[in-house]
Every structure is written in structure tokens, then in C-alpha cells.
N, C-alpha and C positions, 0 to 999 in steps of 0.2 A: 209922925206918930211912932212911938217905939213900943214894941210888944215883947213881953217876957213869957215864953211858952214852955210848958213842960210836957214831954212826951208821956203817953199812957198807952197801954196795950197789954198783950198777952205775955206770958213768961218768956216766950222766944225773944221778946224785945226788952227783957228786964234791964239790960245794960243802959238802955236809953231813958228809963223812967225818971230818974232824978237829975238829968242833965239839962239845964235851961238853955234855950236858944233864943238869942236876942236879934231881932231883925228890925231895922229902922227904915221906914218909908221916906224919911227926910234925908237919908244919906245919899251921897253922890253915887254910891255903888249900887248896881242893880241888886234886887233881892236874891236872885239866883247866885250871884257872886258872893253875897254875904253868907248865904247858906252853905255854899261850897267852902268858903274860908273857915266857917265854924266847924264843919264836919272834918275837914282836913286837920285842923288843929287838935280836935278831939282824938283823932287817930294818932297824930304825932305824940300826944301827951299819954297815950295809953288808955284814955277813957273809953274809947271804942276799940276793942281788941279784935285780932284776927278771928274770922268766923262769926262775928256778930251779925245777925240778920237786921237789916234796916227796914223800916216801914215801906210799904208800897208808895209810889209817887202820889197816888190818889189819897191814900190814908194820911200820909205826912202833910199834904197840902191842906186837908181838911183840919187837921190838928193845929196847924200854924195860921190858918186863916189866909192862905195865899192861893194863887192859881196853881193848877197842876203843872203848868209850863215851868213855873219857877223851880219846882222840885226836879222835874225831868232834866232841865238844863244843868242844874247843879250835879245831879247823878252822872249825866253824860260826861261832863268835864272831869269828874273824879275817875270815871271809867278810863277815859283817855290817859290820864296821869298814872293809872295803875293802882289807885287806892281801893277800888271796889272790884268785886268779882261777881259776875252773874252766873247763876246756875239754872239751866233751862227748866222752867216750870216750878222753880223753888223760891225764887226771889233774888234780892240783892244783898250781898254780904261784904264785910270788910275783908280785903284781900290779905292773904298770908305772905308776907315778904321776908319771912325769917330766913329763906335760903340765901339772902344777900349778905349773911354774916361772913366774916373772913374764914378761910379754910383753916383747919387745925394745923398747929405747928408740926413739922416733921420730927419724928421721934427716932432714937437710936434703935435699930433692929435688935430684938432679943435673939438668943440662940435658936436654931432651926426647931429644936424639939418644943420650944416653948412659944414659938410665933403663932398666933392665932390666924386662922384663914381670913383674909380680907378680900372683900369684893371690890373690884375696880369701880371708881366713880363713873357714871355714864358720861359719854361725850356730850358736849354742847355744840350742836351743829348750826353755825351761823352762815353757812353758804346759801346762796340764793337759789330760787327756782321752785321750791316746794311750799305748798300751803299748809295750814293747820287742819288736819282731818279728824282730829279726836273729838271735836265739839260739833256734833250734828244731831239733828232731831231723829232719834232712832225710829220713833213711831211713824214719822212721815216717810222715812227711808223704807221701812217694811211695808207700809201701805202702797208705796209706788211699785214695789216689786211684786206684791200680790196682785195688783191691777194688771201688771204686765204678764204675770203668769196665767191670768184668766183669759187672755186673748190667744187665739190659735196661732201657731207659727205660720209665717208667710211663705209663699212659694215662688214669688217673683218680686224681689226687693226693688223698690223704686230708687233709681240712681240719684234723684233729688233728695230722698229722705221721706219719711212719713208725712203726708199732708198735714195731719193734725199737729205734728210737732213743728213744722214750718210756719203754720199760722200762729202758734203760741210764741215761737222765737221772734216773729215779726212784731207781735205785741210787746215782748220783752225789750226789744231794741228801741221801740218807740218810747217806752217808759224810761229806760235807763240811759239811752244815748241820743234821744230826740231825733232819731233817723226815721224818716217817712218811707217805710218799706212794706211790701206785701209778701206773701209766701212765694210769688213768682221771682222774687229777688234773692231767695235763700236756698242754699244747697247744704244739706247736713253732712258733716265730715266726721272723721274719727279724732280730730284735734288739729292743732296748728301745723304739725309736721305733715300730715296727710293733706291739708289744705294747700300748704306750700308746694307739695309735690304735684298736685293736680294743676295749680297755677303754672308751674314750670312746664308741665306736659303740654298745656294749652297755649302758652305764650312764648316759650323759649325753644331753642333748638341748639344743635352743636355749633359752638362758636358765638352764639348770641351773647351780648353783653349785659350782665345783670349787676346792678348796683346794690351793695349791701353796706349799711352803716359800719363805720370803723372808728372805735370799738362798737361791736354789735353782737347780735345773736348768732352764734356759730352754727346752729342747726340750719339757718337759712343759707349760709354759705355752703354748707355740706349738701343740702338738698339740691340747690341750683347747680353745683359743680357736678354732682352725681348725674344730672340730666344733660351734661355736656356744655353747660354755659360757661363763659369766661367771667370770673368774678372781678368786679371793679370796687375796690374799697372807696367809700364815700365819707369823708371826715365829718365829724360832729363836734359841737361845742356844748356849753352848759345848757343851751336851749334845745338842742337837737341837730338834725341834719343841716348842713351849711348849704343852702340852695345855690348860692353864687359860684360854688366850686363844682357843680354837677356837670358832667360831660353831656354833650348833646346827642350821643349815639347810643344811649342805654335803651334796651328793650323793656326792662322792668327795673323798678327801684323798690326795695324792701325797706320799710321804715316803721319805727315805733313812736309815733308823735304823742300818744297820751302819757307815756313815761318811758323815755328812751332807755333801752337796755344796752349797757349797764350804767350810763352816766346819770340817768334819772331826770333829764330835762323834759319839759312840757312845751311842745312847739307852739310859739305864740301865733296869734291870728294873722298878723301881717305876713309872717314867714310861711304860714300854711297857704295863704293866697298866692304868694310867690312861687311855691312849690307847684301848685296846681297850674299856674300860668306856664311854668317850665314844661310840665307834662303835656299841656295842650300844644305848646309850640313845637316840641320835639316828637310828639306821638308816643311818648313812653307811658306805661301803665304803672301806677303807684300801688304797691301791695302794702296795705295798712294793717299792721298787727295790733289789735286792740286787747292785748293779752291780760292786763290787770286794770282796765279803765274803771272797773267798779269801785276801786279803792282809792280814795283821795281824802286829804286832811287839810282843813282850814283854807281850801281853795275851791272856787266854783268850777264845774266841769267846762271843758272846751269842746267846741263842736267837732265831731268826727270829720275827717277829710272826705269820707264817702258822702256825707250829707251835704258837703259844699259842691261836689262835682262827681256824681255817680258814674259819668261816662269815662272818667279817667282813673277811677279808683276801684280796687278790689279790697274788701274788708274781711279780715280773718278774726274769729272769735273762738273761745274755747271755755269749757267748764273745768279745765285742769287746775286753774288757780282759784276759781270761785267756789268749787265744790270739792273735787278730788281728781288727781291725775288719772287713776285707773278707771274712771267712768267711761273715758274714750268717746266723748261727744263734743264736736265743735260745729262751727258753721262758717260758710263762705258767702258773702253778700256781694252780688254784682248785677250787672244788667242781664236781662233774660237771654240775649243772644250769646253772651259769653258762658252763661250757665248751661246753655244747651250744648255747647261744645264740650264742656267739662263733663256733662252727664253722658255724652257719647263715649268719651274717653274712659269713664268709670266702667261702662258696660263692656267695653273692649278688653279691659283688664280684670274684670270680675272683682272690682274694688267696691266695697260696700260697708255701711255702718250697721252694727247689729240692731236688728228689729226690736227684740225685747228691751235692749238698753234704751233705744229711742222712746219706747212706750213708757218706760219708767221715768225718763226725764220729762216727758210730756205731762205725766201726772204731777210731778214736783212743780212744774210751772203752772198747770191748770188750777191747782189748789192753793197757789200762793206760797208753797213751802220754800221754793227756791228764793223768792223775794225776802221772806223772813230770815232765811239763813244768811243772805247777804247783808241785811241790816245788822244782824247779831255779829257777824264777822268784821264789819266795818268798825264797830266799837272795840272789838278784841284786838284787831291789828292797830287801831289808833292808840291803844294803851302801850303796845309794844314799841310802836314807833316813837311815842313820847319818851319811853325809857331810853331808847337808843340816843335820841337827841339830847336828853338830859345829861347822860353820862359821857357821851363821846363829844358832844358839841364843844365843851371847854378845851379839848386837847387836840382837836384837828378840824379841818374844814369838811363839812358834810355836804353832799350834793344829792338832790332828788328825794328830799325828805317830805315833799308835799303830797305824794301819791305812791301807790304801788306797795310792794312787799320787800323792798330792799333800798339801801342808800349806798352811796359811794363815799368812802372816807379817803380823802387825798392824803398822801404821805410822800416824803422824799424817796426817790427810787432806791437809795442806799439802805433804807431802813425796812423795806417791805419783807424781804425774804427772812431776815432775822426775826421780825415780829411774828411772822406766820409760824416759823419753826418754835419760837418760845411759847406761843399760844397752844400749839399742838401738844407740847410737852405738859401743859396744864389742863388738857382736856377740851380745848376750844378749836373747832375746825373753822378755817377761814378760806375765803376765795380771793384771788387777786385779779387785777385788770388784764393780766397777761394773756390768758386764754381767750379773751373776748376780742382781741386785736387780730386783724388779718395780716398786717405787716408789723413793723417795729412799733413797740408801745410808745405812745405819745402822752398817755395819761397814766399816772402811777398811783397805786393805792389799793384798798380792800373793797370788795363788793360784799356788803354785809346784808345777809338775808335774815329777816325776823319773822318769817312765816311759819316755819315748821317747829320752832322751839317754844316751849311754854314761857310765859311772862317771867317767872322767877329765874329760868335759865338764861333768857335774854339779858336780864339785868346782871346776873352773875357773870355771863360771858363778856358783856360789855365793860364791866368793872375790871376784869382781868385784862382786857385789851387796853383799856385806858391807862392802867398802871404800865403796861409795856411800852405804849406810845410815849408816856411821860418820861420813862426811863431812857428810851432811846433819844429823846429830844435833849 
């Protein structure tokens, strides 16, 4: 059955009124795909212009005589591709991609007296490590801090963290990571760096051998070395840490199995099982950094190492990627006996996590505001990731594009430095694999972060980079 529908609605939807949408239930294509194709073509043709407000999923479904799921799936796909823009509390709009136009041609400078004052174009920062902090629910944020301000200041901070927050974090981990934990398994930290330091103090000592992925997170190397440990680089491949090459005398192994930093691999289940078998055999503890496990695209989540064997794993989490770096709240998940040792160390060092900050985070969790923020940011990051893959995929090999907030663009080592320099001259900041290696670089290329730049800037920056890669090749 084929239906020919016309939109109707208020003047805010006037662009849609006279545009027929044809959906066929006899087609091999799902209705959501047909609707997405129609909207995409309308935007390409200019029939739907930037800033046009689309109907709500419920309203459009009623007008077309289809289920709301059909419209929701079509909208989500267009969000991921960057065609749509969501404004909190205002609806769904056609995105403005006008910033993708080519830069103006360079002009001959006029004499100094006639030269107008020109403001330098803002830099496009495509380095990894930072999230998008400009799209948040201001009302929820203010409400959380008002709630924290209503509570009296504490006089004896709990080294484990606020009991209320630990209970809420346990529920959050059960929902988001399918980890069966209770508050007794959670200690609230100030973030990943603080958690790493506490683990080093509890498990390492002068001369103890600590394995760190190579290439890997240099903060982990720095923290362990600062506590006197001997750093052992542990090679990784496109899937993650190579278990067969791990030495048997490590006291601790730091790893990022959800999205290896910076290679981007997701440690497969068989290798996770071999890693835990190695830990049981050697007596090593695995420190699992779950830094951006909330963000994944087109793939199902893999179980956390901690959930597979809590006795051999310490799990670190943080809000620095999912909410904002300066919130300063993270968590350490482990067996109660280990957490008891760490709590004693915290008291000896007067190490603590701010009570008012913990109260505010607890309110965000309790009211569901953090979960809503994560759902919104998954869509936002999916759109940016889609733009990176669309633009750079044809000119270089990309790794790690199924999760997280960065990808690795592999390049010949002879081209990397020149491309970084040329990109900087055009206002695009890039990071290379060099600083992520402990020893000599084995993998060469660019670590491209798409978390902190707006979608139009991500697209523009990647277009500049694609031009430079193509020219170098």
C-alpha cells in the first residue's frame, strides 16, 4: 500500500506544508529508511532549509499514519549523519552546514592605512581528550547545585565518599555497564588521575613493575612512575593489549579495553578471558580504565573486565568525559578489602573528594538528569563521528571509530609532521601518536578528537585535513 501524505501544522512548520512524503509498505526498504531518505533528499535539494523546525516524532507519526518508532529511527539516523540539530526543549531542526563552504581566496594586502582590522579565525581543535561542555541542561545543573547548597557542610568527610552517591553510582553502573555491584564496592575519587594514584599507593612500591599499554595513556605512566614503579611498556594491536606478550612479573597492568587509548580497539571477549586467566596465574591486578565506555556507535557493549572477575580487576570511571572535566568526580570499583586499604591511605594523606560536588552529582543521578545528558550526547557525538568517517574514510585508514570520542588516522611516518604543520597554518590543531608511546613509535598517524569542537568545525577541520592527506599522497 502506498500513501501520499502532506504535512500540516503551525506557521513554524510552513516549509513542510506542501511537500508530499510517499511511503510504501510494499517496499523492501523499512519505513524508517524511506522516511530518512525522503528527508535527506529534501534537505539536499534545499526544500528543507537550515533552521527549519521539523514536527515532533509523535506528531509526524500521526500525520503519516505510522508508528512513532518509524519517525524516531529516521530522525536518529539523520542526527548521526549531521543533517539534524536538536535544541534542548525546543525541538528538532535542519542543521546549518553552511560553514563547510570553502574559505575565501587570499587577497593582496592593501596599504597599511587602508587595511581594515581583521579578526583571526578561531582555531579548530581536533586534539583528543576533551568532551563537549556547551550543551547541558542549565536548569538541571542549577537545581543540583541549589540542592547541594541547602545541605550543611560536613565536618568529617567519609574516605569512601558520600553513602548516597555511592548507592546511586552502583545503580548507574548496573544500568550502563551491567556490573552487579553495591555501594560497598565503590569509592568516590576526584577522577581517573586520583584513582590511579590511590591504586599505585595501595598496590605498588619502589621498583614494582607496572605494565602500561604502549601506545597508551601517558598519565598512567606518569602516575605510576611518580610512585616509584618501574614502567613496563605492553604492546597493543588493533584490538587492544596483546596478552600473549605480557610478562609474568607485573604487579599491575593498566588497560583501556572499552576503547583503547589511542588506537581505539575494543578488546574481544576471548582476549578478555585470556587476560583474566593471565592475571589469576601471575597474581597481577588489572586496572581497567572505563573512561568513555558510555559512547559507542553501531556496536553492542562488551562486558567490563570487572564484571567477569572482580577479584583480579580494579575499575576506574570518571565524569570528565561524560559530563565535564572540572566536575572532579570519578569512582573506583573493587573488592571491599582493597577499598578498605585505599580508604586508610586516603585518611593518612587527607585526600578527599569535595562534599558539595558529590551532593550535586548525586542529585543529577537521582533525578535522571545525567542519564538524559548521556543519551543526548550519544546522538551529538554520533553525528560528529559520522562526519569524521565520511570525510576522512576515503583518504586514510581509520581505527577506533566504533566507540569513544576519538579515532586514529593511520599515515606514513614521513607525512605526519608535514601534515600537522600545514594543518596548524590553516587553523586546525592535531595530535600525533608520538606522545602516546613509551618507547619508539610503532604506529604512526593522527589521533583525532571530535569531542570538543562543534559539528560544523569538525566537518571543516576534517575537510582541510583530507585535502592535506590527499596532497601528500
